[in-house]
Structure formats: structure tokens, C-alpha cells
C-alpha positions as CSV (number, residue, x, y, z in Angstrom):
1,M,0.3,24.6,30.2
2,L,3.7,23.1,30.7
3,S,6.6,25.2,32.2
4,A,10.1,25.0,30.6
5,I,11.7,22.8,33.4
6,E,8.7,20.3,32.7
7,I,9.1,19.9,28.9
8,K,12.9,19.4,29.4
9,I,11.9,16.7,31.6
10,L,9.3,15.0,29.5
11,D,12.0,15.6,26.4
12,S,14.6,13.8,28.7
13,A,12.4,11.1,29.7
14,R,11.1,9.7,26.4
15,L,14.7,9.8,25.2
16,E,15.2,7.1,28.5
17,F,12.2,5.4,28.1
18,I,12.8,4.9,24.4
19,E,16.7,3.6,25.0
20,K,15.8,1.6,27.9
21,G,12.6,0.7,28.5
22,K,10.1,1.8,31.5
23,A,11.6,-1.1,34.0
24,G,15.5,-0.2,32.6
25,A,15.0,3.7,32.8
26,R,16.0,5.6,35.9
27,M,14.4,8.4,37.4
28,K,18.4,9.3,38.2
29,S,19.7,9.3,34.5
30,I,16.4,11.2,33.4
31,A,17.7,13.8,35.8
32,Q,21.1,13.9,35.1
33,R,19.8,14.7,30.9
34,A,17.2,17.4,32.2
35,G,20.2,19.0,34.0
36,V,17.8,18.8,37.3
37,N,17.8,17.2,40.5
38,K,16.0,14.3,41.5
39,A,14.0,15.8,43.8
40,L,12.8,18.3,41.5
41,L,12.2,15.5,39.1
42,H,9.6,13.7,42.1
43,Y,8.0,17.2,42.6
44,Y,6.9,17.4,39.1
45,F,5.9,13.9,38.3
46,R,5.9,12.0,41.7
47,S,6.7,8.5,40.5
48,K,8.6,7.1,37.3
49,E,4.8,5.6,36.6
50,K,3.4,8.8,36.3
51,L,6.3,10.3,34.6
52,Y,6.0,7.5,31.7
53,Q,2.2,8.1,31.7
54,E,2.5,11.6,31.1
55,V,5.0,11.3,28.1
56,L,2.9,8.7,26.7
57,N,0.0,11.3,27.2
58,N,2.2,13.6,25.8
59,I,2.4,12.2,22.6
60,L,-0.8,11.0,21.9
61,S,-2.3,14.2,22.8
62,K,-0.5,15.7,20.2
63,V,-1.6,13.2,17.6
64,W,-5.2,13.3,18.6
65,T,-5.3,17.4,18.5
66,T,-3.4,17.5,15.2
67,M,-6.1,15.1,13.7
68,Q,-8.5,17.2,15.2
69,E,-7.5,20.3,13.8
70,N,-7.2,18.5,10.3
71,L,-10.3,17.2,10.1
72,S,-11.8,20.3,10.9
73,K,-10.0,21.9,7.8
74,T,-11.2,19.8,5.4
75,D,-14.4,19.0,3.6
76,V,-14.5,15.5,5.2
77,Y,-17.7,14.5,5.7
78,E,-19.4,13.3,9.0
79,N,-19.8,9.9,7.9
80,D,-16.9,9.4,5.4
81,L,-14.6,6.9,6.5
82,R,-12.1,6.8,3.8
83,G,-11.4,10.7,4.2
84,I,-11.2,10.1,8.0
85,I,-8.7,7.4,7.7
86,R,-6.6,9.4,4.7
87,I,-6.7,12.3,7.3
88,F,-5.5,9.9,10.3
89,V,-2.9,8.0,8.0
90,A,-1.4,11.9,7.1
91,T,-1.6,12.8,10.4
92,F,0.6,9.4,11.7
93,I,2.6,9.9,8.9
94,S,3.6,13.7,10.0
95,T,3.7,13.0,13.4
96,V,6.5,10.2,12.9
97,Q,8.5,12.3,10.6
98,Q,8.3,15.2,13.2
99,N,9.1,12.6,15.8
100,P,10.8,9.7,14.5
101,D,11.3,7.7,17.9
102,F,7.5,7.9,18.2
103,P,6.8,3.8,17.1
104,R,9.8,3.2,19.1
105,M,8.4,3.9,22.3
106,F,5.1,2.5,21.4
107,L,6.6,-0.7,20.3
108,R,8.8,-0.9,22.9
109,E,5.5,-0.5,25.3
110,L,3.7,-3.1,23.9
111,A,7.1,-5.5,23.7
112,D,7.0,-5.2,27.0
113,G,3.7,-6.0,27.7
114,S,2.7,-3.3,30.1
115,K,-1.1,-2.3,30.3
116,T,-0.2,1.7,30.0
117,I,-1.2,2.1,26.4
118,P,-5.0,1.4,26.7
119,L,-5.0,3.6,29.7
120,T,-3.2,6.3,27.6
121,I,-5.7,5.7,24.5
122,D,-8.5,6.0,26.8
123,H,-7.1,9.1,28.5
124,A,-6.3,10.5,25.3
125,I,-10.1,9.7,23.8
126,Q,-11.5,11.7,26.6
127,S,-9.5,14.7,26.0
128,V,-10.1,15.8,22.4
129,G,-14.1,16.6,22.4
130,N,-15.9,15.1,19.3
131,L,-13.4,13.4,17.7
132,P,-14.2,9.9,18.5
133,K,-17.7,10.4,18.0
134,R,-16.9,11.6,15.1
135,I,-14.7,8.2,13.9
136,F,-16.6,6.1,15.6
137,G,-20.0,7.3,13.5
138,A,-18.1,6.9,10.7
139,V,-17.1,3.3,11.2
140,K,-21.0,2.7,12.1
141,A,-22.4,4.5,8.9
142,S,-19.9,2.3,6.6
143,A,-21.0,-0.5,8.6
144,A,-24.5,0.0,7.6
145,R,-23.8,0.9,3.8
146,G,-21.9,-2.7,3.7
147,E,-18.7,-1.2,3.0
148,I,-16.7,-3.1,6.5
149,R,-17.8,-5.6,8.5
150,P,-19.8,-4.4,11.9
151,A,-17.0,-4.7,14.8
152,G,-16.8,-3.8,18.1
153,I,-17.2,0.1,18.5
154,G,-15.1,1.6,21.1
155,R,-11.4,1.1,22.1
156,D,-11.3,-2.0,19.9
157,A,-12.0,0.5,16.9
158,V,-9.0,2.5,18.0
159,R,-7.0,-0.3,18.7
160,F,-7.9,-1.2,14.8
161,I,-6.9,1.6,13.5
162,W,-3.6,2.4,15.6
163,A,-2.4,-1.1,14.3
164,S,-3.0,-0.7,10.8
165,M,-0.9,2.7,11.0
166,S,1.8,1.1,13.2
167,R,2.2,-1.5,9.9
168,S,3.1,1.2,7.7
């Protein structure tokens, strides 16, 4: 569980990273936004890279956790890819409505050519229990039924879903 200070720092960092990108953001500016000194910022997050990864992890974890909760509340069948995609789309839209800066941060990250998103996606996937297995199982089942063409399963499937959602 994050402390109130950590939440304030993460919120300030998210805004700074959105406005200036990872390269342009400064720890001093983040500390000022959060109303803490730079030493305290470094105490909690050690470096700008670790703070940046934590901001991305925080956002993705919310998306994956919400999606898992939404899937558990519905009667979507285990191998119902369309149903899972509908829930994913609804979760994505809800997340963007609640966090309008969410897509900007990820688009900036992609435009900057950073390698942080794949690492963050891997971390988020590992932290959400059986959700990835459920998605990949539905993809495999749909491919076996001939509903979709077989594709690489794993991070490529998540990237495909993410890319298709980013266009909406």
C-alpha cells in the first residue's frame, strides 16, 4: 500500500512526464509539484528511471486489475474472445475517461522510442494472476475454431490488443 506522500509524488511525476517526457522531466520539478524536497523523492524512488517505471506500472496495474474484476463479474465464457475484447474495450474507455492523460503518457513513451513499455507490460502481466492465461486461452481457442488467424501468443498478443485499443 502506498503512503499519501508516495501517491502525491506519483501524481506529480505523472503530470511532469506527460508534459515534458521522461528525458525532459526533472526530479527537482517533480519534488516541487509534490511539495516535498528532492531528498525525500529520492528516498522513495531512488532515480528518475525507477519513478518513471513506477508511474507506468501504477497505470497499467489499474487497467489490468479493473479488467480482471470486470471479467470476474460477468458470465463471459473462458474461451469467448469477443466477450473478453468487449470487456477490455469497456475497461480501456473507462480508464481513459477517468484518466484522460493516460493515452498521452503512453503515446509520448512510444514516440520517444523507449524500451520501458514492454518491461512495464511484462511486469503488469506477472502481477495480475490468471488474466493473461484467460486472454491467451481465448485467443488460442478462437484460432483453433478458425475465427482468427493463429499468431504469436504472449507479449505480441498483448501488444496487438493494446495497439487496437489505442486507435479508438
